Backbone as CSV, one residue per row, in Angstrom:
resi,resn,N_x,N_y,N_z,CA_x,CA_y,CA_z,C_x,C_y,C_z
1,MET,89.586,-42.632,54.097,88.124,-42.485,54.041,87.598,-43.196,52.798
2,THR,86.623,-44.056,52.963,86.070,-44.815,51.848,85.055,-43.977,51.083
3,ALA,85.200,-43.938,49.770,84.262,-43.191,48.942,82.912,-43.900,48.929
4,PRO,81.811,-43.151,48.893,80.486,-43.786,48.871,80.279,-44.564,47.579
5,THR,79.545,-45.652,47.679,79.218,-46.446,46.505,78.193,-45.706,45.659
6,ILE,78.490,-45.575,44.376,77.571,-44.938,43.446,77.085,-46.004,42.474
7,LEU,75.791,-46.249,42.460,75.206,-47.267,41.605,74.711,-46.641,40.308
8,PRO,74.641,-47.421,39.221,74.112,-46.885,37.961,72.677,-46.406,38.065
9,THR,71.930,-46.920,39.044,70.550,-46.478,39.240,70.432,-45.428,40.338
10,GLY,71.562,-44.845,40.754,71.530,-43.767,41.731,71.413,-44.252,43.156
11,THR,70.901,-43.392,44.009,70.744,-43.719,45.427,69.734,-44.847,45.593
12,PRO,70.100,-45.925,46.308,69.152,-47.035,46.492,68.250,-46.788,47.687
13,TYR,66.989,-47.178,47.533,66.022,-47.111,48.620,65.327,-48.466,48.738
14,LEU,65.019,-48.843,49.962,64.332,-50.107,50.220,63.078,-49.849,51.032
15,LEU,61.954,-50.368,50.554,60.708,-50.383,51.306,60.376,-51.834,51.614
16,GLU,60.029,-52.118,52.862,59.744,-53.507,53.236,58.762,-53.528,54.397
17,ARG,57.684,-54.320,54.203,56.687,-54.438,55.269,55.853,-55.689,55.035
18,GLU,55.768,-56.538,56.042,54.879,-57.703,56.055,55.004,-58.539,54.783
19,GLY,56.252,-58.799,54.397,56.507,-59.682,53.278,56.493,-59.028,51.915
20,VAL,56.164,-57.727,51.844,56.205,-56.997,50.572,57.480,-56.159,50.562
21,ARG,58.221,-56.257,49.455,59.547,-55.632,49.395,59.737,-54.943,48.050
22,ALA,60.099,-53.667,48.072,60.355,-52.919,46.852,61.707,-52.226,46.953
23,GLU,62.482,-52.321,45.888,63.742,-51.611,45.769,63.594,-50.551,44.684
24,ILE,64.034,-49.335,44.997,63.882,-48.195,44.100,65.227,-47.509,43.964
25,GLY,65.515,-46.989,42.780,66.706,-46.190,42.556,66.323,-44.771,42.192
26,SER,67.183,-43.809,42.541,66.836,-42.400,42.337,66.921,-41.968,40.882
27,VAL,67.747,-42.620,40.059,67.844,-42.235,38.649,66.610,-42.765,37.908
28,ALA,65.869,-41.855,37.295,64.610,-42.170,36.607,63.565,-42.718,37.558
29,ALA,63.772,-42.504,38.887,62.850,-43.035,39.905,62.528,-44.494,39.625
30,VAL,63.554,-45.262,39.310,63.384,-46.609,38.766,62.930,-47.609,39.826
31,LEU,61.966,-48.450,39.450,61.561,-49.581,40.289,62.505,-50.735,39.990
32,ARG,63.426,-51.007,40.920,64.470,-51.998,40.683,63.994,-53.416,40.972
33,SER,63.010,-53.563,41.856,62.553,-54.896,42.215,61.280,-54.776,43.026
34,LEU,60.378,-55.753,42.861,59.176,-55.837,43.683,58.861,-57.299,43.922
35,SER,58.667,-57.663,45.190,58.296,-59.039,45.522,57.244,-59.036,46.623
36,VAL,56.414,-60.075,46.615,55.381,-60.286,47.633,55.562,-61.699,48.169
37,GLY,55.853,-61.813,49.451,56.065,-63.128,50.047,57.189,-63.899,49.384
38,GLY,58.202,-63.195,48.932,59.336,-63.819,48.259,59.112,-64.118,46.785
39,VAL,57.920,-63.818,46.260,57.610,-64.046,44.851,57.896,-62.765,44.071
40,GLN,58.779,-62.861,43.089,59.194,-61.693,42.324,58.123,-61.331,41.293
41,LEU,57.652,-60.055,41.334,56.647,-59.580,40.385,57.242,-58.799,39.232
42,THR,58.490,-58.350,39.380,59.165,-57.619,38.311,60.525,-58.258,38.055
43,GLN,61.069,-57.983,36.880,62.408,-58.447,36.556,63.408,-57.589,37.320
44,PRO,64.138,-58.143,38.300,65.002,-57.313,39.136,66.201,-56.768,38.371
45,ILE,66.639,-55.596,38.784,67.823,-54.965,38.207,69.003,-55.231,39.131
46,PRO,70.047,-55.903,38.656,71.213,-56.136,39.513,71.807,-54.821,40.023
47,ALA,72.343,-54.860,41.232,72.801,-53.641,41.897,73.822,-52.868,41.080
48,GLU,74.697,-53.573,40.380,75.782,-52.902,39.660,75.471,-52.678,38.187
49,GLU,74.216,-52.846,37.785,73.849,-52.722,36.373,72.868,-51.568,36.171
50,PRO,72.941,-50.894,35.005,71.886,-49.941,34.655,70.632,-50.691,34.229
51,PRO,69.496,-50.016,34.125,68.264,-50.705,33.722,68.342,-51.162,32.263
52,ALA,68.327,-52.460,32.037,68.349,-52.989,30.674,67.020,-52.716,29.992
53,MET,67.071,-52.284,28.751,65.865,-52.063,27.949,64.831,-51.216,28.699
54,CYS,65.313,-50.184,29.396,64.454,-49.229,30.117,63.681,-49.869,31.263
55,ASN,64.140,-50.971,31.785,63.457,-51.710,32.833,63.124,-50.819,34.029
56,GLY,61.826,-50.645,34.309,61.375,-50.009,35.536,61.422,-48.499,35.590
57,ILE,61.830,-47.811,34.498,62.014,-46.367,34.587,60.695,-45.620,34.426
58,VAL,60.673,-44.373,34.916,59.529,-43.488,34.757,59.672,-42.727,33.446
59,LEU,58.549,-42.566,32.734,58.512,-41.920,31.428,57.697,-40.635,31.548
60,ALA,58.345,-39.480,31.407,57.645,-38.197,31.512,58.513,-37.115,30.846
61,PRO,57.918,-36.117,30.244,56.503,-35.756,30.174,55.758,-36.381,28.984
62,TRP,56.296,-37.428,28.421,55.521,-38.263,27.507,56.089,-39.676,27.588
63,PRO,55.250,-40.687,27.418,55.735,-42.058,27.292,55.903,-42.411,25.815
64,ASN,56.652,-43.461,25.549,56.792,-43.969,24.192,57.455,-42.932,23.287
65,ARG,57.022,-42.818,22.027,57.756,-42.055,21.025,57.057,-40.772,20.602
66,VAL,57.887,-39.803,20.172,57.420,-38.651,19.405,58.045,-38.769,18.025
67,ARG,57.210,-38.810,17.008,57.662,-39.031,15.624,58.689,-37.976,15.201
68,ALA,59.894,-38.456,14.874,60.999,-37.593,14.431,61.339,-36.507,15.448
69,GLY,60.825,-36.644,16.674,61.080,-35.639,17.698,60.409,-34.308,17.433
70,ARG,59.464,-34.271,16.478,58.848,-32.999,16.080,57.383,-32.941,16.515
71,TRP,56.968,-31.765,16.963,55.565,-31.511,17.242,55.318,-30.010,17.153
72,ASN,54.051,-29.631,17.149,53.693,-28.225,17.010,52.976,-27.732,18.250
73,LEU,53.320,-26.537,18.662,52.705,-25.903,19.818,52.101,-24.587,19.360
74,ASP,50.799,-24.536,19.280,50.098,-23.327,18.850,50.658,-22.807,17.532
75,GLY,50.942,-23.747,16.622,51.423,-23.385,15.298,52.922,-23.224,15.178
76,ALA,53.652,-23.276,16.295,55.116,-23.130,16.269,55.758,-24.514,16.308
77,ALA,56.641,-24.793,15.356,57.308,-26.091,15.291,58.269,-26.250,16.463
78,GLN,58.254,-27.442,17.076,59.152,-27.784,18.175,59.990,-28.991,17.761
79,GLN,61.305,-28.953,18.046,62.192,-30.057,17.710,62.888,-30.555,18.966
80,LEU,62.471,-31.727,19.419,63.111,-32.379,20.557,64.407,-33.038,20.132
81,ASP,65.291,-33.277,21.082,66.505,-34.041,20.789,66.119,-35.462,20.385
82,ILE,66.833,-36.003,19.399,66.607,-37.374,18.950,67.332,-38.307,19.901
83,THR,66.559,-39.132,20.613,67.145,-40.024,21.613,67.041,-41.490,21.221
84,GLU,66.447,-41.765,20.072,66.403,-43.117,19.520,66.905,-43.032,18.074
85,PRO,68.225,-42.905,17.878,68.764,-42.656,16.534,68.369,-43.701,15.500
86,ALA,68.258,-44.963,15.908,67.957,-46.014,14.939,66.605,-45.794,14.267
87,ARG,65.664,-45.163,14.991,64.338,-44.920,14.429,64.046,-43.438,14.259
88,GLY,65.001,-42.597,14.639,64.866,-41.174,14.383,63.833,-40.462,15.216
89,GLY,63.557,-40.948,16.428,62.531,-40.331,17.250,63.037,-39.903,18.613
90,ALA,62.137,-39.292,19.377,62.410,-38.904,20.769,61.657,-39.880,21.661
91,LEU,62.390,-40.634,22.461,61.837,-41.789,23.161,61.752,-41.560,24.667
92,HIS,60.584,-41.843,25.248,60.398,-42.016,26.692,60.665,-40.767,27.521
93,GLY,60.409,-39.585,26.952,60.416,-38.381,27.762,61.789,-37.794,28.018
94,LEU,61.880,-37.022,29.113,63.068,-36.210,29.381,63.735,-36.517,30.718
95,LEU,63.294,-37.560,31.409,63.826,-37.833,32.748,64.511,-39.191,32.860
96,GLN,64.819,-39.813,31.736,65.376,-41.167,31.765,66.702,-41.241,32.507
97,PHE,67.482,-40.173,32.489,68.791,-40.179,33.154,68.876,-39.104,34.241
98,THR,67.745,-38.675,34.745,67.691,-37.647,35.785,67.719,-38.286,37.166
99,ASP,68.508,-37.705,38.058,68.586,-38.171,39.435,67.523,-37.443,40.258
100,TYR,66.484,-38.173,40.654,65.401,-37.586,41.451,65.878,-37.321,42.881
101,GLU,65.237,-36.336,43.530,65.534,-36.039,44.923,64.505,-36.703,45.823
102,LEU,64.953,-37.044,47.035,64.047,-37.601,48.039,63.216,-36.477,48.645
103,ARG,61.899,-36.633,48.610,61.013,-35.610,49.162,60.270,-36.063,50.409
104,ASP,60.028,-37.365,50.520,59.308,-37.863,51.690,59.564,-39.352,51.802
105,ARG,59.642,-39.843,53.053,59.864,-41.277,53.241,59.286,-41.737,54.556
106,THR,58.593,-42.883,54.515,58.152,-43.590,55.706,58.605,-45.037,55.552
107,ASP,58.223,-45.886,56.498,58.616,-47.292,56.405,58.039,-47.963,55.166
108,ALA,56.850,-47.518,54.738,56.156,-48.218,53.666,55.942,-47.372,52.418
109,ALA,56.470,-46.139,52.383,56.236,-45.272,51.231,57.430,-44.353,51.009
110,LEU,57.543,-43.899,49.773,58.689,-43.091,49.364,58.232,-42.170,48.240
111,THR,58.578,-40.878,48.329,58.275,-39.934,47.261,59.578,-39.348,46.724
112,LEU,59.762,-39.437,45.399,60.907,-38.860,44.716,60.409,-37.794,43.750
113,GLY,61.185,-36.717,43.594,60.762,-35.634,42.717,61.860,-35.185,41.784
114,ALA,61.458,-34.640,40.630,62.401,-34.129,39.643,61.753,-32.989,38.867
115,THR,62.541,-31.998,38.510,62.089,-30.861,37.718,62.418,-31.095,36.248
116,ILE,61.458,-30.801,35.385,61.704,-30.802,33.946,61.869,-29.349,33.528
117,TYR,63.062,-29.011,33.060,63.372,-27.631,32.694,63.150,-27.404,31.203
118,PRO,62.920,-26.150,30.783,62.839,-25.859,29.352,64.118,-26.296,28.635
119,GLN,63.951,-26.861,27.448,65.076,-27.366,26.664,64.636,-27.527,25.217
120,HIS,65.494,-28.112,24.387,65.182,-28.244,22.962,63.796,-28.857,22.767
121,GLY,62.905,-28.141,22.118,61.596,-28.673,21.796,60.629,-28.771,22.958
122,TRP,61.022,-28.268,24.132,60.173,-28.362,25.335,60.280,-27.045,26.114
123,PRO,59.408,-26.056,25.826,59.533,-24.726,26.427,58.794,-24.571,27.754
124,PHE,58.779,-25.610,28.581,57.978,-25.592,29.802,58.821,-25.957,31.018
125,LEU,58.354,-25.489,32.164,58.951,-25.819,33.455,57.909,-26.587,34.261
126,LEU,58.204,-27.855,34.555,57.283,-28.709,35.299,57.975,-29.286,36.526
127,ASP,57.248,-29.342,37.622,57.677,-30.123,38.773,56.970,-31.467,38.703
128,THR,57.705,-32.557,38.893,57.100,-33.890,38.835,57.514,-34.698,40.058
129,TRP,56.702,-35.686,40.391,57.025,-36.557,41.529,56.420,-37.938,41.310
130,VAL,56.995,-38.913,42.016,56.526,-40.294,41.975,56.532,-40.820,43.407
131,ARG,55.413,-41.409,43.816,55.303,-41.960,45.166,55.076,-43.460,45.070
132,TYR,55.947,-44.234,45.692,55.815,-45.685,45.801,55.288,-46.013,47.188
133,GLU,54.218,-46.802,47.243,53.632,-47.156,48.538,53.282,-48.639,48.559
134,LEU,53.787,-49.352,49.557,53.522,-50.783,49.678,52.067,-51.032,50.043
135,GLU,51.508,-52.103,49.459,50.179,-52.592,49.791,50.314,-54.034,50.272
136,PRO,49.308,-54.595,50.932,49.426,-55.974,51.426,49.709,-56.989,50.327
137,ASP,49.260,-56.704,49.084,49.477,-57.649,47.978,50.321,-57.075,46.855
138,GLY,50.995,-55.926,47.092,51.794,-55.369,46.013,52.192,-53.928,46.256
139,LEU,51.921,-53.060,45.268,52.486,-51.712,45.268,51.539,-50.761,44.548
140,THR,51.365,-49.556,45.099,50.689,-48.458,44.410,51.719,-47.402,44.057
141,VAL,51.678,-46.932,42.796,52.618,-45.919,42.316,51.804,-44.715,41.842
142,THR,52.013,-43.571,42.486,51.291,-42.350,42.158,52.233,-41.359,41.506
143,HIS,51.879,-40.909,40.306,52.662,-39.908,39.578,51.967,-38.561,39.694
144,GLY,52.762,-37.499,39.778,52.187,-36.168,39.851,52.998,-35.160,39.079
145,ALA,52.344,-34.054,38.702,53.026,-32.971,37.998,52.337,-31.661,38.322
146,GLN,53.127,-30.594,38.359,52.602,-29.237,38.492,53.272,-28.359,37.456
147,ASN,52.466,-27.561,36.775,52.988,-26.651,35.756,53.484,-25.371,36.425
148,LEU,54.789,-25.140,36.349,55.402,-23.937,36.912,55.636,-22.880,35.850
149,SER,55.153,-23.127,34.634,55.302,-22.183,33.537,54.212,-21.119,33.598
150,ASP,54.359,-20.076,32.744,53.330,-19.043,32.666,52.368,-19.279,31.512
151,ALA,52.436,-20.471,30.892,51.507,-20.860,29.836,51.088,-22.297,30.081
152,ARG,49.936,-22.677,29.546,49.492,-24.059,29.749,50.453,-25.022,29.067
153,ALA,50.621,-26.212,29.661,51.622,-27.173,29.209,51.001,-28.548,29.035
154,PRO,51.420,-29.291,27.992,50.955,-30.669,27.841,51.750,-31.602,28.738
155,TYR,51.127,-32.690,29.126,51.805,-33.652,29.993,51.197,-35.023,29.782
156,ALA,52.052,-36.020,29.794,51.631,-37.421,29.829,52.732,-38.190,30.547
157,THR,52.398,-39.357,31.045,53.394,-40.123,31.777,53.122,-41.610,31.635
158,GLY,54.070,-42.375,32.080,53.967,-43.832,32.068,55.183,-44.410,32.764
159,THR,55.298,-45.711,32.715,56.448,-46.387,33.303,56.663,-47.704,32.575
160,HIS,57.807,-48.364,32.821,58.276,-49.413,31.919,58.678,-50.687,32.670
161,PRO,57.821,-51.262,33.512,58.227,-52.468,34.239,58.160,-53.728,33.373
162,TYR,59.113,-54.614,33.577,59.070,-55.966,33.024,58.519,-56.871,34.128
163,LEU,57.441,-57.580,33.817,56.709,-58.305,34.849,57.019,-59.795,34.831
164,ARG,56.842,-60.402,35.991,57.036,-61.833,36.192,55.956,-62.357,37.125
165,VAL,55.869,-63.667,37.199,55.074,-64.328,38.241,56.017,-65.311,38.912
166,GLY,56.846,-64.796,39.801,57.843,-65.623,40.466,58.811,-66.225,39.468
167,GLU,59.087,-67.525,39.648,60.054,-68.219,38.808,59.407,-68.921,37.614
168,ALA,58.119,-68.724,37.399,57.468,-69.347,36.246,58.114,-68.864,34.956
169,PRO,58.452,-69.752,34.030,59.068,-69.325,32.767,58.171,-68.326,32.036
170,ILE,58.771,-67.238,31.575,57.997,-66.177,30.926,57.200,-66.720,29.746
171,ALA,57.808,-67.561,28.935,57.136,-68.068,27.739,55.887,-68.866,28.072
172,GLU,55.815,-69.435,29.289,54.671,-70.263,29.672,53.563,-69.469,30.355
173,LEU,53.812,-68.192,30.635,52.767,-67.368,31.224,51.687,-67.074,30.183
174,GLU,50.480,-66.812,30.659,49.401,-66.381,29.778,49.100,-64.913,30.037
175,LEU,49.017,-64.137,28.947,48.759,-62.701,29.007,47.299,-62.425,28.659
176,THR,46.684,-61.549,29.446,45.354,-61.030,29.129,45.401,-59.507,29.189
177,VAL,44.893,-58.855,28.136,44.772,-57.395,28.101,43.350,-57.076,27.627
178,PRO,42.484,-56.555,28.490,41.101,-56.284,28.105,40.989,-54.989,27.303
179,ALA,41.553,-54.994,26.091,41.594,-53.810,25.239,40.867,-54.094,23.932
180,ALA,40.053,-53.147,23.485,39.295,-53.327,22.250,40.032,-52.795,21.028
181,SER,41.133,-52.059,21.221,41.861,-51.503,20.080,43.364,-51.584,20.313
182,TYR,44.114,-51.508,19.223,45.568,-51.401,19.299,46.020,-50.363,18.278
183,PHE,47.272,-49.905,18.406,47.812,-48.886,17.524,48.714,-49.538,16.484
184,ASP,48.258,-49.495,15.232,49.069,-49.977,14.122,50.237,-49.008,13.925
185,VAL,51.397,-49.533,13.525,52.599,-48.704,13.423,53.302,-48.937,12.099
186,ASP,54.190,-47.991,11.734,55.024,-48.147,10.554,56.337,-48.827,10.935
187,ASP,57.292,-48.831,10.017,58.541,-49.553,10.284,59.414,-48.866,11.319
188,ARG,59.074,-47.648,11.720,59.788,-46.959,12.797,59.021,-47.015,14.115
189,LEU,57.954,-47.805,14.137,57.089,-47.976,15.300,56.313,-46.719,15.653
190,ASP,56.183,-45.792,14.689,55.319,-44.637,14.878,53.888,-45.024,14.527
191,PRO,52.900,-44.571,15.292,51.515,-44.992,15.045,50.962,-44.412,13.749
192,ILE,50.177,-45.235,13.054,49.519,-44.792,11.833,48.005,-44.974,11.918
193,GLY,47.510,-45.488,13.025,46.077,-45.625,13.193,45.737,-46.495,14.383
194,GLU,44.560,-46.242,14.960,44.035,-47.079,16.045,43.004,-48.022,15.444
195,VAL,43.197,-49.327,15.657,42.479,-50.370,14.927,41.808,-51.312,15.925
196,PRO,40.573,-51.786,15.635,39.968,-52.797,16.516,40.817,-54.068,16.562
197,VAL,40.907,-54.680,17.731,41.714,-55.901,17.863,41.004,-57.125,17.307
198,SER,39.699,-57.072,17.126,38.942,-58.243,16.679,39.496,-58.778,15.360
199,GLY,39.772,-60.074,15.342,40.261,-60.717,14.137,41.711,-60.466,13.815
200,THR,42.476,-59.879,14.746,43.894,-59.598,14.522,44.746,-60.402,15.502
201,PRO,46.068,-60.492,15.247,46.954,-61.165,16.203,47.082,-60.426,17.528
202,TYR,46.500,-59.221,17.622,46.657,-58.404,18.819,45.450,-58.488,19.753
203,ASP,44.591,-59.452,19.508,43.448,-59.651,20.391,43.871,-60.557,21.544
204,VAL,44.095,-59.947,22.710,44.478,-60.710,23.905,43.453,-60.489,25.008
205,ARG,42.195,-60.315,24.596,41.121,-60.218,25.588,40.882,-61.557,26.257
206,ALA,41.230,-62.645,25.566,41.281,-63.968,26.170,42.752,-64.344,26.350
207,PRO,43.087,-65.151,27.353,44.495,-65.441,27.656,45.226,-66.065,26.472
208,ARG,46.490,-65.617,26.273,47.362,-66.194,25.250,48.760,-66.368,25.819
209,ARG,49.430,-67.451,25.409,50.776,-67.728,25.913,51.752,-66.668,25.429
210,VAL,52.561,-66.173,26.351,53.530,-65.136,26.016,54.531,-65.639,24.985
211,GLY,54.900,-66.916,25.056,55.882,-67.460,24.117,55.439,-67.415,22.674
212,ALA,54.134,-67.263,22.428,53.621,-67.203,21.060,53.475,-65.770,20.554
213,LEU,53.826,-64.767,21.377,53.579,-63.368,21.028,54.858,-62.666,20.595
214,GLN,54.718,-61.764,19.637,55.792,-60.855,19.239,55.186,-59.457,19.209
215,PHE,55.240,-58.783,20.338,54.559,-57.501,20.502,55.561,-56.386,20.793
216,ASP,55.337,-55.260,20.186,55.806,-53.958,20.669,54.657,-53.016,20.352
217,THR,53.585,-53.137,21.124,52.257,-52.707,20.713,51.557,-51.949,21.830
218,ALA,50.962,-50.817,21.475,50.150,-50.052,22.405,48.684,-50.425,22.225
219,PHE,47.968,-50.520,23.341,46.559,-50.879,23.345,45.734,-49.733,23.933
220,GLY,44.508,-49.577,23.410,43.574,-48.582,23.909,42.210,-49.192,24.145
221,GLU,41.249,-48.321,24.461,39.879,-48.755,24.754,39.878,-49.888,25.785
222,LEU,40.573,-49.646,26.879,40.648,-50.638,27.950,39.300,-50.731,28.664
223,SER,38.845,-51.945,28.870,37.599,-52.146,29.617,37.921,-52.519,31.054
224,HIS,38.777,-51.702,31.670,39.270,-52.006,33.014,38.518,-51.262,34.100
225,ALA,37.431,-50.603,33.745,36.765,-49.729,34.699,36.134,-50.516,35.846
226,ASP,36.328,-49.995,37.040,35.626,-50.488,38.224,35.013,-49.266,38.894
227,PRO,33.739,-48.998,38.647,33.150,-47.755,39.159,33.273,-47.590,40.665
228,ALA,33.497,-48.678,41.390,33.570,-48.583,42.851,34.754,-47.747,43.306
229,ASP,35.878,-47.848,42.616,37.056,-47.092,43.058,37.751,-46.340,41.928
230,GLY,37.162,-46.300,40.740,37.726,-45.510,39.657,38.998,-46.060,39.079
231,ARG,39.231,-47.345,39.226,40.426,-47.983,38.668,40.119,-49.457,38.457
232,GLY,40.981,-50.123,37.711,40.742,-51.535,37.482,41.892,-52.195,36.766
233,ALA,41.834,-53.505,36.627,42.907,-54.274,36.007,42.987,-53.948,34.523
234,SER,44.198,-53.691,34.043,44.409,-53.383,32.630,45.200,-54.464,31.915
235,ALA,45.862,-55.342,32.637,46.589,-56.475,32.050,46.996,-57.401,33.176
236,TRP,47.112,-58.702,32.864,47.595,-59.628,33.887,48.285,-60.811,33.240
237,LEU,49.232,-61.359,34.010,49.977,-62.552,33.632,49.605,-63.667,34.591
238,THR,49.268,-64.840,34.034,48.866,-65.978,34.844,49.830,-67.129,34.616
239,ALA,50.359,-67.676,35.708,51.287,-68.799,35.643,50.516,-70.103,35.451
240,PRO,51.204,-71.163,35.012,50.513,-72.448,34.840,49.804,-72.950,36.089
241,ASP,50.294,-72.598,37.284,49.641,-73.060,38.519,48.514,-72.144,38.974
242,GLY,48.223,-71.075,38.223,47.140,-70.162,38.562,47.559,-68.916,39.304
243,ALA,48.814,-68.811,39.744,49.294,-67.580,40.365,49.245,-66.447,39.338
244,ARG,49.081,-65.216,39.819,48.847,-64.117,38.884,49.506,-62.826,39.360
245,THR,50.106,-62.095,38.416,50.553,-60.724,38.614,49.650,-59.823,37.786
246,THR,49.023,-58.847,38.440,48.057,-57.973,37.783,48.529,-56.531,37.806
247,LEU,48.428,-55.877,36.648,48.635,-54.437,36.531,47.269,-53.766,36.570
248,TRP,47.106,-52.774,37.453,45.889,-51.967,37.449,46.243,-50.514,37.183
249,GLN,45.265,-49.764,36.697,45.484,-48.363,36.358,44.255,-47.539,36.729
250,ASP,44.484,-46.273,37.110,43.377,-45.336,37.211,42.707,-45.203,35.846
251,LEU,41.447,-44.777,35.835,40.706,-44.713,34.583,41.284,-43.697,33.607
252,ASP,41.982,-42.652,34.105,42.588,-41.701,33.171,43.950,-42.182,32.669
253,TRP,44.368,-43.388,33.072,45.497,-44.065,32.446,44.886,-45.027,31.417
254,GLY,44.590,-44.513,30.242,43.759,-45.250,29.301,44.486,-46.145,28.325
255,TYR,45.791,-46.323,28.488,46.580,-47.046,27.490,47.609,-47.941,28.178
256,VAL,48.002,-48.990,27.482,49.045,-49.883,27.991,49.854,-50.390,26.800
257,GLN,51.161,-50.417,26.960,52.072,-50.936,25.942,52.569,-52.306,26.381
258,VAL,52.619,-53.255,25.438,53.166,-54.586,25.720,54.338,-54.817,24.781
259,PHE,55.485,-55.165,25.368,56.703,-55.426,24.596,57.264,-56.776,25.014
260,THR,57.431,-57.676,24.044,58.019,-58.981,24.329,59.394,-59.069,23.669
261,THR,60.298,-59.767,24.331,61.641,-59.953,23.780,62.173,-61.315,24.190
262,ARG,63.013,-61.880,23.345,63.689,-63.144,23.642,65.145,-62.915,24.049
263,VAL,65.570,-61.658,24.086,66.999,-61.369,24.302,67.194,-60.336,25.414
264,PHE,66.366,-60.394,26.452,66.566,-59.484,27.571,67.874,-59.843,28.269
265,PRO,68.801,-58.893,28.406,70.121,-59.231,28.948,70.117,-59.387,30.460
266,THR,70.748,-60.461,30.929,70.973,-60.688,32.359,72.411,-61.169,32.532
267,PRO,72.932,-61.136,33.758,74.298,-61.634,33.974,74.487,-63.079,33.532
268,ALA,73.405,-63.877,33.530,73.503,-65.282,33.129,73.263,-65.492,31.633
269,GLY,72.977,-64.405,30.919,72.708,-64.516,29.491,71.308,-64.039,29.150
270,PRO,70.965,-63.970,27.865,69.662,-63.448,27.456,68.515,-64.363,27.853
271,ILE,67.383,-63.755,28.201,66.191,-64.495,28.613,64.960,-63.893,27.937
272,ASP,63.839,-64.624,27.989,62.553,-64.066,27.597,62.130,-63.025,28.628
273,ALA,61.433,-61.987,28.157,60.917,-60.972,29.078,59.714,-60.302,28.441
274,ILE,58.863,-59.733,29.298,57.699,-59.000,28.822,57.534,-57.739,29.653
275,ALA,57.547,-56.600,28.971,57.245,-55.318,29.602,55.771,-55.022,29.392
276,ILE,55.089,-54.631,30.458,53.698,-54.207,30.375,53.654,-52.817,31.008
277,GLU,53.443,-51.803,30.161,53.728,-50.417,30.509,52.439,-49.598,30.604
278,PRO,52.028,-49.199,31.812,50.869,-48.317,31.931,51.200,-46.919,31.415
279,MET,50.245,-46.309,30.685,50.478,-44.998,30.090,49.195,-44.164,30.164
280,THR,49.368,-42.851,30.342,48.214,-41.953,30.289,47.900,-41.514,28.868
281,ALA,48.809,-41.762,27.930,48.610,-41.359,26.541,49.300,-42.378,25.636
282,PRO,48.857,-42.499,24.384,49.472,-43.457,23.467,50.739,-42.890,22.848
283,PRO,51.438,-43.667,22.013,52.616,-43.148,21.314,52.280,-41.906,20.484
284,ASP,53.242,-40.990,20.397,53.160,-39.776,19.579,52.002,-38.873,19.995
285,ALA,51.710,-38.844,21.279,50.574,-38.048,21.751,50.810,-36.551,21.602
286,LEU,52.049,-36.095,21.593,52.286,-34.667,21.406,51.813,-34.199,20.036
287,ASN,51.757,-35.113,19.077,51.229,-34.764,17.761,49.736,-35.030,17.637
288,SER,49.280,-36.182,18.131,47.863,-36.512,17.992,46.988,-35.787,19.001
289,GLY,47.555,-35.430,20.152,46.782,-34.838,21.228,45.999,-35.848,22.038
290,GLN,46.018,-37.120,21.628,45.199,-38.141,22.275,45.738,-38.439,23.671
291,GLY,44.888,-38.314,24.661,45.263,-38.631,26.025,46.105,-37.584,26.735
292,LEU,46.461,-36.492,26.066,47.280,-35.472,26.719,46.533,-34.807,27.870
293,ILE,47.257,-34.517,28.935,46.754,-33.749,30.058,47.294,-32.332,29.909
294,TRP,46.410,-31.340,29.763,46.846,-29.950,29.626,46.742,-29.268,30.985
295,LEU,47.878,-28.796,31.475,47.954,-28.160,32.786,48.038,-26.647,32.622
296,GLU,47.117,-25.942,33.233,47.188,-24.489,33.254,48.308,-24.049,34.206
297,PRO,48.789,-22.811,34.092,49.833,-22.347,35.009,49.450,-22.577,36.472
298,GLY,50.328,-23.248,37.195,50.095,-23.546,38.598,49.266,-24.793,38.857
299,GLU,48.653,-25.361,37.826,47.769,-26.507,38.020,48.557,-27.776,38.313
300,ARG,47.965,-28.635,39.149,48.558,-29.913,39.523,47.692,-31.062,39.019
301,TRP,48.346,-32.203,38.805,47.639,-33.436,38.434,48.308,-34.601,39.150
302,GLN,47.489,-35.597,39.542,48.007,-36.845,40.084,47.208,-38.010,39.534
303,GLY,47.869,-39.151,39.337,47.209,-40.373,38.905,48.059,-41.567,39.280
304,ALA,47.428,-42.742,39.353,48.131,-43.902,39.907,47.913,-45.156,39.091
305,TRP,48.853,-46.076,39.253,48.768,-47.446,38.764,49.381,-48.325,39.851
306,GLY,49.329,-49.621,39.650,49.941,-50.485,40.646,50.014,-51.929,40.190
307,LEU,50.679,-52.718,41.013,50.829,-54.151,40.780,50.333,-54.900,42.004
308,ARG,49.667,-56.032,41.760,49.251,-56.869,42.873,49.461,-58.340,42.507
309,TYR,49.628,-59.135,43.528,49.916,-60.550,43.349,48.810,-61.392,43.973
310,ARG,48.420,-62.453,43.237,47.495,-63.445,43.756,48.169,-64.800,43.704
311,ALA,48.256,-65.454,44.831,48.908,-66.758,44.873,48.075,-67.809,44.154
312,ALA,48.710,-68.917,43.831,48.001,-70.020,43.179,46.863,-70.506,44.075
313,PRO,45.726,-70.882,43.468,44.608,-71.388,44.275,45.025,-72.612,45.082
């Protein structure tokens, strides 16, 4: 009897319809690949590899960092496990290595769920889920949470995709982020203030070449609102031929992180890469309270982001 294949990203799932194709793994509900008409919108994760540099994973119940893993809850000090030893912080929530369960599946949509149990520095019980649904030009991703605790609980979420516009070289893409502020950080990348982007290297309200950027930066005050549907574009990459990959977010997803690297690991060697990460709260939100969603006992929340592709004119 042949043993089942176990992948580093867990159980593989494939969604495919009318030229749109998404691959998902159950560990961290990871988005392993997304393409539209054969054009790759994300940096794909090889089948036998774990997600490099957090590629495609879900971040909950907080995105980004908690300073020194410490925060206060109604005056009581909480100490999370340190998961980023080099900087001494708690990084990207509590579900990075959790195997989500399948809750619902159709030809074009998939829902995965995971429970966050009380643990060091986190005295809450939350049910969480992520739904991937194909669209004619890309993908909608809906995150949800319900507080199963007997006290109100803080919650924030995000995700960590590395984006592409097909085979266009990453360094030659142009990045636009319609954000009026960014978060200044210390040498451990913990935020020390929210600063206007005007007159700084972090002003990407007009397109700038990715190859000229060195970012590990959170942005706020997004002017992505579209009153018609309560969501709008929060960042986009444009190829030299005009093709575009766009990240959109619901209006209560008020933040986006941009991370550029020249050493993203692939089987063929290191490459340029850019992560553009939608977030409902900025770094260290458990301490600042900024953007936190407070769930009363039994209360549920849902919010969405997505990716869409526009071909060259």
